[in-house]
C-alpha positions as CSV (number, residue, x, y, z in Angstrom):
1,X,128.6,55.6,98.1
2,X,126.4,52.6,97.5
3,X,126.0,52.5,93.7
4,X,123.6,49.5,93.9
5,X,121.3,51.4,96.1
6,X,121.3,54.5,93.8
7,X,120.7,52.3,90.8
8,X,117.5,51.0,92.4
9,X,116.3,54.6,92.7
10,X,117.5,56.1,89.4
11,X,118.9,55.4,86.0
12,X,122.7,56.1,86.0
13,X,125.1,55.8,83.1
14,X,128.4,53.9,83.4
15,X,130.4,57.1,83.2
16,X,128.3,58.6,86.0
17,X,128.9,55.5,88.2
18,X,132.7,56.1,87.9
19,X,132.3,59.8,88.9
20,X,130.1,58.9,91.8
21,X,132.6,56.2,93.1
22,X,135.4,58.7,92.7
23,X,133.5,61.2,94.9
24,X,132.8,63.9,92.3
25,X,129.1,63.5,91.8
26,X,126.5,63.4,94.6
27,X,122.9,62.3,94.6
28,X,121.3,65.7,95.2
29,X,119.2,67.9,93.0
30,X,119.8,71.6,92.7
31,X,116.4,72.1,94.5
32,X,117.8,70.0,97.3
33,X,120.8,72.2,97.6
34,X,118.6,75.4,98.0
35,X,116.7,73.7,100.8
36,X,120.0,72.8,102.5
37,X,121.3,76.4,102.1
38,X,118.0,77.7,103.6
39,X,118.6,75.5,106.6
40,X,122.2,76.5,107.0
41,X,122.0,80.2,106.3
42,X,118.4,81.0,107.3
43,X,117.9,84.8,107.5
44,X,121.2,85.8,106.0
45,X,120.6,87.9,102.9
46,X,120.9,85.8,99.7
47,X,119.9,88.1,96.8
48,X,119.7,91.8,96.4
49,X,117.8,93.2,93.4
50,X,117.3,97.0,93.7
51,X,114.9,97.4,96.7
52,X,114.2,93.6,96.9
53,X,116.2,91.7,99.5
54,X,115.6,88.0,99.9
55,X,117.0,85.9,102.7
56,X,117.9,82.2,102.1
57,X,114.8,81.1,103.9
58,X,112.6,83.5,101.7
59,X,114.3,82.3,98.5
60,X,113.6,78.7,99.4
61,X,110.0,79.4,100.4
62,X,109.1,81.6,97.4
63,X,110.7,79.2,94.9
64,X,108.6,76.4,96.4
65,X,105.5,78.4,95.9
66,X,106.4,79.3,92.3
67,X,107.2,75.6,91.6
68,X,103.6,74.8,92.7
69,X,102.3,77.5,90.5
70,X,104.2,76.2,87.5
71,X,102.7,72.7,88.1
72,X,99.2,74.1,88.5
73,X,99.7,76.0,85.2
74,X,100.3,72.7,83.5
75,X,104.1,72.4,83.2
76,X,105.4,68.8,83.5
77,X,108.6,67.1,84.5
78,X,110.7,66.4,81.5
79,X,109.6,69.4,79.5
80,X,111.7,72.5,78.7
81,X,111.1,76.2,79.2
82,X,113.0,79.1,77.7
83,X,114.0,81.5,80.4
84,X,115.0,84.9,79.1
85,X,115.2,87.1,82.1
86,X,117.6,89.9,83.0
87,X,119.8,89.8,86.1
88,X,117.1,89.8,88.9
89,X,115.8,88.0,91.9
90,X,113.1,86.6,89.7
91,X,115.7,84.8,87.6
92,X,116.9,82.9,90.7
93,X,113.4,82.1,91.9
94,X,112.3,80.9,88.4
95,X,115.3,78.6,87.8
96,X,115.0,77.0,91.2
97,X,111.3,76.5,90.8
98,X,111.9,74.8,87.5
99,X,114.7,72.7,88.9
100,X,112.3,71.5,91.6
101,X,109.6,70.2,89.2
102,X,112.0,68.7,86.6
103,X,111.3,71.3,83.9
104,X,114.6,72.1,82.2
105,X,115.3,75.8,81.7
106,X,117.0,76.9,78.5
107,X,118.9,79.9,79.6
108,X,118.6,82.6,76.9
109,X,120.3,86.0,77.1
110,X,118.2,89.2,77.3
111,X,119.9,90.6,74.2
112,X,118.7,87.8,72.0
113,X,115.9,88.5,69.6
114,X,113.4,86.5,67.4
115,X,115.9,84.7,65.2
116,X,118.0,83.5,68.1
117,X,115.1,82.4,70.2
118,X,113.5,80.7,67.2
119,X,116.7,78.6,66.9
120,X,116.4,77.6,70.5
121,X,112.8,76.7,70.0
122,X,113.8,74.5,67.0
123,X,116.3,72.6,69.2
124,X,114.5,72.4,72.6
125,X,110.8,72.4,71.7
126,X,109.8,74.3,74.8
127,X,106.5,74.2,76.5
128,X,106.9,77.6,78.1
129,X,108.6,80.9,77.5
130,X,109.4,83.1,80.5
131,X,110.3,86.7,79.9
132,X,110.1,90.2,81.5
133,X,107.4,92.5,80.3
134,X,110.0,95.1,79.1
135,X,113.7,95.4,79.6
136,X,115.9,98.3,78.3
137,X,113.0,99.4,76.1
138,X,112.3,96.1,74.4
139,X,108.8,94.6,74.4
140,X,109.3,90.9,75.3
141,X,105.6,90.1,75.5
142,X,105.1,90.9,71.8
143,X,108.1,88.7,71.0
144,X,106.7,85.9,73.1
145,X,103.3,86.1,71.4
146,X,104.9,86.1,68.0
147,X,106.9,83.0,68.9
148,X,103.8,81.3,70.4
149,X,102.0,81.6,67.1
150,X,105.0,80.2,65.3
151,X,105.6,77.4,67.7
152,X,102.3,75.8,69.0
153,X,104.2,73.7,71.5
154,X,104.8,76.8,73.6
155,X,101.6,76.4,75.7
156,X,102.4,79.1,78.2
157,X,103.9,82.6,78.2
158,X,104.8,83.7,81.7
159,X,105.6,87.3,82.4
160,X,107.9,88.8,85.0
161,X,106.1,92.1,85.4
162,X,102.7,93.4,84.4
163,X,100.3,91.7,81.9
164,X,96.6,91.6,81.4
165,X,96.6,88.7,79.0
166,X,99.2,86.3,80.4
167,X,100.1,84.8,83.8
168,X,102.7,86.6,85.8
169,X,105.4,85.3,88.0
170,X,103.9,87.1,91.0
171,X,100.4,85.8,90.5
172,X,101.6,82.2,89.8
173,X,102.8,81.6,93.3
174,X,100.5,79.3,95.3
175,X,100.6,77.0,98.3
176,X,103.3,74.3,98.1
177,X,102.3,70.9,96.8
178,X,104.2,67.5,96.7
179,X,106.9,67.8,94.1
180,X,108.0,65.1,91.7
181,X,110.8,62.7,92.6
182,X,113.8,63.7,90.3
183,X,116.9,61.9,89.2
184,X,119.9,64.1,90.3
185,X,121.9,62.7,87.5
186,X,119.5,63.8,84.8
187,X,119.7,67.2,82.9
188,X,118.8,70.1,85.1
189,X,119.5,73.0,82.7
190,X,120.5,73.8,79.1
191,X,123.2,76.4,78.7
192,X,124.1,78.0,75.4
193,X,127.4,77.4,73.7
194,X,129.6,80.5,73.5
195,X,130.3,80.7,69.8
196,X,130.8,84.1,68.1
197,X,130.2,83.1,64.5
198,X,127.1,80.8,64.4
199,X,124.0,79.6,66.1
200,X,124.6,78.3,69.7
201,X,124.3,74.7,70.6
202,X,122.4,73.5,73.7
203,X,124.6,72.2,76.5
204,X,122.9,69.7,78.9
205,X,124.2,70.0,82.5
206,X,122.9,67.6,85.2
207,X,122.0,68.5,88.7
208,X,125.0,66.6,90.1
209,X,127.6,67.8,87.6
210,X,126.6,71.5,87.8
211,X,126.6,71.3,91.6
212,X,130.2,70.0,91.4
213,X,131.0,72.8,89.0
214,X,129.9,75.7,91.2
215,X,130.9,74.0,94.5
216,X,134.5,73.3,93.4
217,X,134.7,76.7,91.8
218,X,133.7,78.3,95.1
219,X,136.4,76.3,96.9
220,X,139.2,77.2,94.4
221,X,138.1,80.9,94.4
222,X,138.0,80.9,98.3
223,X,134.5,82.2,98.6
224,X,132.9,82.3,102.1
225,X,130.0,83.8,104.0
226,X,131.6,87.3,103.7
227,X,131.6,87.2,99.9
228,X,129.4,89.8,98.2
229,X,129.2,88.9,94.5
230,X,128.1,91.4,91.9
231,X,126.4,89.7,88.9
232,X,127.4,92.1,86.2
233,X,127.4,89.7,83.2
234,X,124.1,88.2,82.1
235,X,123.5,85.4,84.7
236,X,122.1,83.0,82.1
237,X,125.8,82.6,81.0
238,X,127.9,79.9,82.6
239,X,130.6,82.2,83.9
240,X,128.4,84.4,86.2
241,X,126.0,81.5,87.0
242,X,128.3,78.8,88.2
243,X,132.1,79.7,87.9
244,X,131.6,80.2,90.9
245,X,129.0,83.0,90.1
246,X,125.7,83.4,91.8
247,X,125.3,79.7,92.6
248,X,128.8,79.3,94.1
249,X,128.2,82.4,96.2
250,X,124.9,81.0,97.5
251,X,126.5,77.7,98.3
252,X,128.7,79.3,100.9
253,X,126.2,81.6,102.4
254,X,127.4,84.8,100.6
255,X,125.4,87.6,99.1
256,X,124.5,88.1,95.5
257,X,123.9,91.6,94.1
258,X,122.1,91.8,90.8
259,X,123.3,94.4,88.3
260,X,121.0,94.9,85.4
261,X,123.7,96.2,83.0
262,X,127.5,95.8,83.2
263,X,128.4,99.4,82.6
264,X,130.5,101.2,85.2
265,X,127.7,103.7,86.1
266,X,125.5,101.1,87.7
267,X,128.2,98.6,88.7
268,X,130.4,101.1,90.5
269,X,127.4,102.5,92.4
270,X,126.4,99.0,93.5
271,X,129.9,98.1,94.5
272,X,130.0,101.1,96.7
273,X,126.5,100.7,98.2
274,X,126.6,96.9,98.9
275,X,130.4,96.6,99.6
276,X,130.8,94.1,96.8
277,X,133.9,91.9,97.1
278,X,133.8,89.8,93.9
279,X,132.7,90.2,90.3
280,X,133.4,88.8,86.8
281,X,133.8,90.5,83.5
282,X,134.8,89.8,79.9
283,X,137.9,91.7,78.5
284,X,136.0,94.4,76.6
285,X,134.1,95.4,79.8
286,X,137.3,95.4,81.8
287,X,138.7,98.0,79.4
288,X,135.5,100.0,79.8
289,X,135.7,99.9,83.6
290,X,139.4,100.9,83.5
291,X,138.6,103.9,81.2
292,X,135.7,104.9,83.5
293,X,138.1,105.1,86.5
294,X,139.8,108.1,84.8
295,X,136.8,110.2,85.6
296,X,134.4,108.3,87.9
297,X,135.3,108.9,91.5
298,X,132.9,106.4,93.0
299,X,134.5,104.4,95.9
300,X,135.0,100.8,94.9
301,X,137.6,99.9,97.5
302,X,135.6,97.0,98.8
303,X,136.3,95.0,95.6
304,X,138.9,92.4,96.3
305,X,138.8,90.1,93.3
306,X,138.0,90.6,89.6
307,X,137.6,87.5,87.5
308,X,138.2,87.9,83.8
309,X,137.3,85.3,81.2
310,X,135.3,84.6,78.1
311,X,138.1,85.7,75.7
312,X,141.8,86.1,75.7
313,X,142.9,88.9,78.1
314,X,146.0,90.7,76.9
315,X,148.8,91.1,79.5
316,X,149.1,94.8,79.1
317,X,145.5,95.4,80.1
318,X,145.8,92.8,82.8
319,X,148.7,94.8,84.3
320,X,146.4,97.7,84.8
321,X,143.7,95.9,86.8
322,X,145.3,95.9,90.2
323,X,146.7,99.5,90.2
324,X,143.5,101.1,88.7
325,X,140.7,99.0,90.3
326,X,142.6,98.2,93.5
327,X,141.8,94.5,93.5
328,X,143.4,91.1,92.7
329,X,143.0,89.7,89.2
330,X,142.0,86.1,88.5
331,X,142.1,84.8,85.0
332,X,139.4,82.2,84.1
333,X,139.4,79.9,81.0
334,X,136.4,77.8,80.8
335,X,133.5,76.6,78.7
336,X,129.8,76.0,79.4
337,X,130.5,72.4,78.1
338,X,132.4,71.8,81.3
339,X,136.2,72.3,81.9
340,X,137.1,75.4,84.0
341,X,140.6,76.6,84.6
342,X,141.6,79.3,87.1
343,X,144.7,81.1,88.1
344,X,145.0,80.7,91.9
345,X,144.8,83.6,94.3
346,X,148.3,82.8,95.5
347,X,149.9,82.4,92.1
348,X,152.8,84.7,91.1
349,X,152.0,88.0,89.4
350,X,153.6,86.7,86.2
351,X,151.3,83.6,86.2
352,X,148.2,85.7,86.7
353,X,149.0,88.2,84.0
354,X,150.2,85.8,81.4
355,X,148.3,82.5,81.7
356,X,144.7,81.4,82.0
357,X,145.4,79.1,85.0
358,X,145.0,75.3,85.4
359,X,142.0,73.0,85.8
360,X,140.0,73.2,89.0
361,X,139.4,69.5,89.4
362,X,141.8,66.5,89.8
363,X,139.4,64.7,87.6
364,X,139.9,67.0,84.6
365,X,141.7,65.3,81.7
366,X,143.3,67.5,79.1
367,X,145.3,66.7,76.0
368,X,146.6,69.1,73.4
369,X,146.7,67.7,69.8
370,X,147.9,68.8,66.4
371,X,145.8,68.7,63.2
372,X,146.4,64.9,62.9
373,X,145.3,64.2,66.4
374,X,148.8,63.6,67.8
375,X,149.6,64.9,71.3
376,X,152.0,67.9,71.1
377,X,154.9,68.4,73.5
378,X,154.5,70.8,76.4
379,X,155.2,74.4,75.2
380,X,153.8,73.8,71.8
381,X,150.3,74.9,70.6
382,X,147.6,72.3,70.1
383,X,143.8,72.0,70.1
384,X,142.5,71.4,73.6
385,X,140.5,68.2,74.1
386,X,139.0,67.6,77.5
387,X,137.1,65.0,79.5
388,X,136.1,65.0,83.2
389,X,133.4,64.7,85.9
390,X,131.5,67.9,84.9
391,X,132.2,68.0,81.1
392,X,129.4,66.9,78.8
393,X,129.6,63.9,76.5
394,X,127.3,65.4,73.9
395,X,125.2,68.4,72.9
396,X,121.4,68.3,73.3
397,X,119.5,66.9,70.2
398,X,122.6,67.2,68.0
399,X,123.7,63.7,67.2
400,X,125.4,64.5,63.9
401,X,127.3,67.4,65.3
402,X,128.4,65.3,68.3
403,X,130.1,62.9,65.9
404,X,132.7,65.7,65.1
405,X,132.6,67.6,68.4
406,X,133.7,64.6,70.6
407,X,136.3,61.9,70.2
408,X,135.4,58.2,70.3
409,X,136.8,58.0,73.8
410,X,134.6,60.9,75.1
411,X,136.9,63.9,74.9
412,X,135.3,67.2,74.0
413,X,137.1,68.9,71.1
414,X,137.0,72.5,72.3
415,X,138.4,74.3,69.3
416,X,140.7,76.3,71.5
417,X,144.4,76.5,70.6
418,X,146.3,76.3,73.8
419,X,149.8,75.7,75.1
420,X,150.9,74.3,78.4
421,X,153.7,76.1,80.5
422,X,156.4,74.1,82.4
423,X,154.5,75.0,85.6
424,X,151.3,73.3,84.4
425,X,149.3,76.4,83.5
426,X,147.6,76.9,80.2
427,X,147.8,79.8,77.8
428,X,145.0,80.3,75.2
429,X,146.5,81.4,71.8
430,X,143.3,81.4,69.7
431,X,140.7,79.2,68.1
432,X,141.1,76.5,65.5
433,X,138.5,78.3,63.4
434,X,140.3,81.6,63.9
435,X,142.4,81.2,60.8
436,X,141.9,82.4,57.3
437,X,142.2,80.2,54.3
438,X,143.4,82.7,51.7
439,X,143.9,81.1,48.3
440,X,145.0,77.9,50.1
441,X,147.4,79.7,52.5
442,X,146.5,79.5,56.2
443,X,146.8,82.7,58.2
444,X,146.7,82.5,62.0
445,X,144.7,85.5,63.2
446,X,146.4,85.5,66.6
447,X,149.7,86.1,64.9
448,X,148.7,89.3,63.1
449,X,146.4,91.1,65.5
450,X,149.0,91.9,68.2
451,X,151.4,93.3,65.5
452,X,148.7,95.7,64.3
453,X,147.9,96.7,67.9
454,X,151.5,97.8,68.4
455,X,150.9,100.8,66.1
456,X,150.6,104.0,68.1
457,X,147.3,104.9,66.5
458,X,145.6,101.6,67.1
459,X,143.8,100.8,70.3
460,X,142.3,97.3,69.3
461,X,142.3,95.1,66.3
462,X,140.1,92.2,65.3
463,X,140.7,90.3,62.1
464,X,138.0,88.2,60.5
465,X,137.8,85.9,57.5
466,X,135.4,87.3,54.9
467,X,134.1,85.0,52.0
468,X,135.7,86.1,48.7
469,X,134.9,84.9,45.2
470,X,138.5,84.9,44.1
471,X,140.5,84.1,47.2
472,X,138.0,81.8,49.0
473,X,138.5,84.0,52.1
474,X,140.1,87.4,52.5
475,X,141.3,89.0,55.7
476,X,139.7,92.1,57.0
477,X,141.2,94.0,59.9
478,X,138.7,96.0,62.0
479,X,140.5,98.6,64.2
480,X,139.5,101.1,66.9
481,X,142.0,104.0,67.0
482,X,143.1,106.4,69.7
483,X,141.8,109.9,69.9
484,X,143.7,112.6,68.1
485,X,145.9,110.1,66.2
486,X,145.2,109.5,62.6
487,X,144.7,105.8,61.8
488,X,146.8,104.3,59.0
489,X,145.4,103.6,55.6
490,X,145.4,100.1,54.2
491,X,148.5,100.9,52.2
492,X,150.3,102.3,55.3
493,X,149.3,99.3,57.4
494,X,150.7,96.9,54.8
495,X,153.9,98.8,54.6
496,X,154.3,98.7,58.4
497,X,153.7,94.9,58.4
498,X,156.1,94.3,55.5
499,X,158.8,96.1,57.5
500,X,158.2,93.6,60.3
501,X,158.7,90.7,57.9
502,X,155.1,89.7,57.5
503,X,154.6,88.1,54.1
504,X,152.2,89.7,51.7
505,X,149.6,86.9,51.9
506,X,149.3,87.5,55.7
507,X,148.7,91.2,55.4
508,X,145.1,92.3,55.6
509,X,143.2,92.6,52.3
510,X,140.7,95.0,53.8
511,X,140.8,97.6,56.6
512,X,137.8,99.0,58.4
513,X,137.5,101.5,61.2
514,X,135.2,100.7,64.2
515,X,133.9,103.2,66.7
516,X,132.9,100.4,69.1
517,X,132.6,96.7,69.0
518,X,129.4,94.8,68.4
519,X,129.0,92.3,71.2
520,X,127.3,88.9,71.5
521,X,124.7,88.4,74.3
522,X,127.5,87.3,76.6
523,X,129.8,90.2,75.9
524,X,132.2,88.7,73.4
525,X,133.0,90.6,70.2
526,X,130.5,89.5,67.6
527,X,132.6,88.4,64.7
528,X,129.6,87.3,62.7
529,X,128.4,91.0,62.6
530,X,131.9,92.2,61.7
531,X,132.0,89.7,58.8
532,X,128.6,90.9,57.5
533,X,129.8,94.5,57.7
534,X,133.0,93.7,55.8
535,X,131.0,92.0,53.0
536,X,129.0,95.1,52.3
537,X,131.8,97.7,52.3
538,X,132.8,99.2,48.9
539,X,135.5,97.4,47.0
540,X,137.6,100.6,46.9
541,X,138.5,99.9,50.5
542,X,139.9,96.5,49.7
543,X,143.2,95.3,48.2
544,X,143.6,95.3,44.5
């Protein structure tokens, strides 16, 4: 590709030049890709949302009309807009309309509320906020109005649904107009980082790197025109959006089925009605689906592949996927910041059950390092650092954080503790921050949780670090227990661990029973909520 010609058209960084020359990045915007798909796939069904069915041609035409409406409403290239929509055809139309006019969508999750969105406003300074009128009983219009009064830079509140006081997505659409010329190597969208303990950072993904992300994912996952993808997880999340997700499915002419909630009642019905072939879940939802199969007789035989990612997937549960759901399992380990690893469809059963796969791109660079930054030998656990054609070099508007989140030579410090197998696959063992500093002694949470889960009474265990005046941090084990089996007391739990040779300082200081797990907006267990609960429990339930 002629770099000199591209440089005459757009500003391109030195790093992007290398990726272009290597064939990873292409000079096309995401809006360009939709136009290409409309040409290639025409009247094939692209998106299904309840009774709404849009062909590729309709999707392209309607997003053009919506783009014109956004321009007419005053949005300008280079601005940002928070998009907080549930899984819907409107979500797809809105993001492509914004892509086409150079307004950068900040993809928020429907479950997020005022404090979360305010944090995004502080970072992104949006000009617009795009929400449904109501979803799952929540009034998003009132939330939008409250945020507008708090953040005057939010000039426009656009509603997907009915509104007498604000412009709606349906009424915005107007005749197409000339669209701005955009740099395909500039930021196209802002994703949220996937932390479970703090406010998310904003992740800038360019048109070209994100197209490479979902296109390569679609190739690795062997999607084609026969693929019917069920979007069960919130589509503002990187996993169902582009790994390969809805965009990867659209790139090959497949069909996307929108599922408003990821519970088995709606999902199983849609799998049956639309003959869904592919979907993606996080581990807690897999367990929910497996449990539902004990009583739900809905036919889901069309499902051929279940992707599981977002958190470590224990091998025992992984073993149940194929016999219970009747489909192949693919483990996915990735991050919205870039790097995505997949087990391959032809991998051995042992590899699929026990590893999180290997990088999808030949351009991905990975090194595993110890606490001093030294590379660890294969087979040993280290923090994963990564660099590559679709991995970011910095968070949005976070210069001070970037100094610690990235190495001087551009590697992203993921915080994931990982080991590499002799076959070249990676196994996620935990997080750097998932350790407890108890009176100066470091406790690896990933070491203790599996031991507790071996107890007959225990279904799942999550250990969190709780601030403590005397110890600095104490360990609190939250457990869900099996029906009709009495869970252990803290004293009994400690005695059990002591018999296994676990030293006293590694045994939980506090034990709490959980009926269900609080989840983040992307379906991960919300450890921040667990920590808050542990802090307010009576001291009688803690160690003396």
